[in-house]
C-alpha positions in Angstrom: -43.5 -23.9 22.9 -41.5 -21.7 25.3 -38.3 -23.5 24.1 -39.1 -22.6 20.5 -39.7 -18.9 21.5 -36.4 -18.9 23.4 -34.5 -20.2 20.3 -36.2 -17.6 18.0 -35.3 -14.8 20.4 -31.7 -16.0 20.6 -31.4 -16.0 16.8 -32.9 -12.5 16.6 -30.5 -11.3 19.3 -27.5 -12.7 17.5 -28.5 -11.2 14.2 -29.0 -7.9 16.0 -25.6 -8.0 17.6 -23.9 -8.8 14.3 -25.6 -5.9 12.6 -24.4 -3.6 15.3 -20.8 -4.7 15.4 -20.2 -5.6 11.7 -18.7 -2.7 9.8 -17.8 -1.9 6.2 -14.4 -0.2 6.1 -13.5 2.2 3.3 -9.9 1.7 2.4 -8.0 4.1 0.1 -5.3 2.8 -2.2 -3.5 4.0 -5.4 -2.9 2.1 -8.7 0.1 0.2 -7.4 0.2 -3.4 -8.8 0.6 -6.1 -7.8 -0.5 -4.8 -4.4 -3.7 -3.0 -5.5 -4.9 -2.0 -8.9 -8.1 -1.5 -10.9 -9.3 -4.4 -13.0 -12.7 -4.9 -14.7 -14.3 -2.1 -12.5 -13.0 -3.8 -9.4 -10.0 -3.3 -7.2 -7.7 -6.4 -7.1 -4.3 -7.3 -5.8 -2.3 -8.9 -3.1 -3.1 -6.3 -0.4 -6.7 -6.3 -1.4 -7.1 -10.0 -1.0 -5.2 -10.0 2.3 -7.2 -7.2 3.9 -10.5 -8.6 2.6 -9.7 -12.1 4.1 -8.8 -10.6 7.5 -11.8 -8.4 7.6 -14.1 -11.4 6.9 -12.5 -13.4 9.7 -13.3 -10.4 12.0 -16.9 -10.3 10.8 -16.4 -7.1 8.8 -16.1 -6.1 5.2 -13.8 -3.8 3.2 -14.5 -1.5 0.3 -11.5 -0.3 -1.7 -11.2 3.1 -3.4 -8.5 3.9 -6.0 -7.2 7.4 -5.7 -4.1 9.3 -6.7 -1.6 9.0 -3.8 -2.0 12.5 -2.4 -5.8 12.1 -2.3 -5.3 8.8 -0.4 -3.3 10.7 2.3 -5.9 13.6 2.4 -8.9 11.2 2.6 -7.4 9.2 5.5 -6.4 12.4 7.3 -9.8 14.0 7.0 -11.7 10.8 7.8 -13.3 10.4 4.4 -11.9 6.8 4.4 -11.1 4.5 7.3 -7.6 3.6 6.3 -4.8 3.3 3.7 -4.1 -0.1 2.3 -0.3 0.0 2.0 1.8 2.9 3.4 5.1 3.6 5.1 5.3 4.9 8.6 6.8 8.3 9.5 6.3 10.8 12.3 4.0 13.1 10.3 1.6 10.3 9.2 1.5 8.9 12.8 -0.3 12.1 13.8 -3.5 11.0 12.0 -3.0 7.3 11.4 -2.9 4.3 13.7 0.1 2.1 13.0 0.5 -1.3 14.7 3.6 -3.6 14.6 1.3 -6.4 13.6 -0.2 -4.5 10.7 2.8 -4.9 8.3 1.3 -6.0 5.0 4.5 -6.5 3.0 8.1 -5.4 2.7 9.2 -3.0 0.0 12.5 -2.6 -1.8 13.1 0.9 -3.1 15.6 1.5 -5.9 16.7 3.8 -8.7 15.8 3.0 -12.3 17.5 4.6 -15.2 16.9 4.9 -18.9 19.1 2.4 -20.7 22.4 3.9 -21.9 22.4 6.6 -19.3 25.7 6.6 -17.3 24.7 6.4 -13.7 25.8 4.4 -10.6 24.7 4.5 -7.0 27.1 3.7 -4.1 24.7 4.5 -1.3 25.5 8.3 -1.1 22.4 10.2 -2.3 24.2 13.6 -1.9 26.3 12.8 -5.0 23.3 12.7 -7.3 22.7 15.8 -9.4 20.4 14.4 -12.1 16.6 14.9 -12.1 14.6 12.1 -10.4 11.0 11.2 -11.0 8.9 10.2 -8.0 5.2 9.8 -7.2 3.9 13.0 -5.5 3.4 12.6 -1.8 4.9 9.1 -1.6 7.4 8.3 1.1 10.3 6.1 0.0 11.7 5.6 3.5 13.7 7.8 5.9 16.9 7.7 3.9 15.5 9.0 0.7 12.9 11.3 2.3 15.6 13.1 4.4 17.7 13.7 1.2 14.8 15.2 -0.8 15.6 18.9 -0.1 19.0 18.4 -1.8 17.8 16.5 -4.8 16.2 17.5 -8.1 12.8 15.9 -7.7 9.9 15.8 -10.3 6.6 14.5 -8.8 3.9 12.8 -10.8 0.5 11.2 -9.9 1.1 7.5 -10.9 3.7 4.8 -11.8 2.4 4.8 -15.4 3.2 8.5 -15.8 6.5 8.0 -14.0 7.5 5.3 -16.6 6.3 7.2 -19.6 8.3 10.3 -18.6 11.6 8.4 -18.1 11.1 6.7 -21.5 10.4 10.1 -23.2 13.6 11.5 -21.6 11.8 13.9 -19.2 14.0 12.7 -16.4 16.9 10.1 -16.6 16.1 8.5 -13.3 13.2 7.4 -11.2 12.8 6.0 -7.7 10.1 3.5 -6.7 9.2 0.1 -5.4 11.0 -2.5 -7.4 8.1 -5.0 -7.6 5.7 -2.3 -8.7 8.1 -0.8 -11.3 9.0 -4.1 -12.8 5.3 -5.1 -13.0 4.3 -1.9 -14.9 7.4 -1.9 -16.9 6.6 -5.3 -18.3 2.9 -4.5 -18.8 3.8 -1.3 -20.7 6.5 -2.9 -22.8 9.3 -0.8 -21.3 11.5 -3.6 -19.9 14.1 -3.2 -22.8 14.2 0.6 -22.2 14.8 0.9 -18.5 17.0 -0.9 -16.0 17.2 -1.2 -12.2 20.2 0.2 -10.4 21.7 -1.7 -7.6 22.1 -1.6 -4.6 18.6 -0.8 -3.4 18.2 2.6 -1.6 16.3 1.0 1.3 14.0 -1.9 2.4 10.9 -0.7 4.3 7.8 -2.1 6.0 4.5 -1.3 4.3 1.5 -1.2 6.7 -2.3 -1.0 6.6 -2.8 2.1 8.7 -6.2 3.2 10.0 -7.5 6.8 10.3 -7.7 8.2 13.8 -10.8 10.1 12.7 -12.9 7.0 12.2 -11.2 4.0 13.8 -10.2 3.4 17.4 -6.8 2.2 18.4 -8.4 -0.8 19.9 -9.9 -1.8 16.6 -6.6 -1.2 14.9 -5.0 -3.6 17.4 -7.7 -6.2 16.9 -7.0 -6.1 13.1 -3.2 -6.6 13.9 -4.0 -9.6 16.0 -6.3 -11.1 13.3 -3.7 -10.4 10.6 -0.9 -12.0 12.6 -3.1 -15.1 13.0 -4.0 -15.2 9.3 -0.3 -15.1 8.3 0.0 -18.6 9.8 -2.7 -20.1 7.5 -2.4 -21.9 4.2 -4.7 -19.3 2.6 -2.2 -16.6 3.3 0.6 -18.6 1.7 -1.6 -19.1 -1.3 -2.2 -15.4 -1.7 1.6 -14.7 -1.4 2.3 -17.3 -4.1 -0.4 -15.9 -6.4 1.2 -12.5 -6.5 4.9 -13.5 -5.8 5.0 -11.3 -2.8 7.4 -12.1 0.1 
């Protein structure tokens, strides 16, 4: 009898501890396929599956919120969400976000795209460019491009879809963005025969999951980094990579 009581108490205690430590993380992201995007009233994508799998291994869960990029930044800075799914690192963002070396989600290639027929070449020198360039408002494209922004003619919009529509309509002859994302939406929107990528790329950068300092401790951020590093050694991680063709 006492043995049965001990077993019951142990089970209750374990359930209680799990309920105390298990947490649902609110993660902000923009419409940025194949990394994260809305689909059938859900948020899907490579980064979503990756974060969700790691959270489950840690005993937590994740809830993803699709916002315009500037709202993603504001929400993480104010503590309205617990983190941002896929973001570059810079000095300003490091003031309110925890970045860990082990929390690199994927690598991004940033490049120019031009409307077909427009005469433009890029030799690595951004100071030579005088044409209007479309970008996503609030988005960092890596230190090289970000540093050059004051000398460039920039037109910001809220999403990749708007970015592509504007270049096709002739609102700006150039755009700068992640190559995988731009190619994905260009194909989906039927614009592959209207725009073309310009080589070489501007930069190649690390994309992180970064956690808000308002709601997440650095210790927890490091725990996620450890769990993510371990998960990257599994067959399930390779399967997710293959599914979305992400390296």
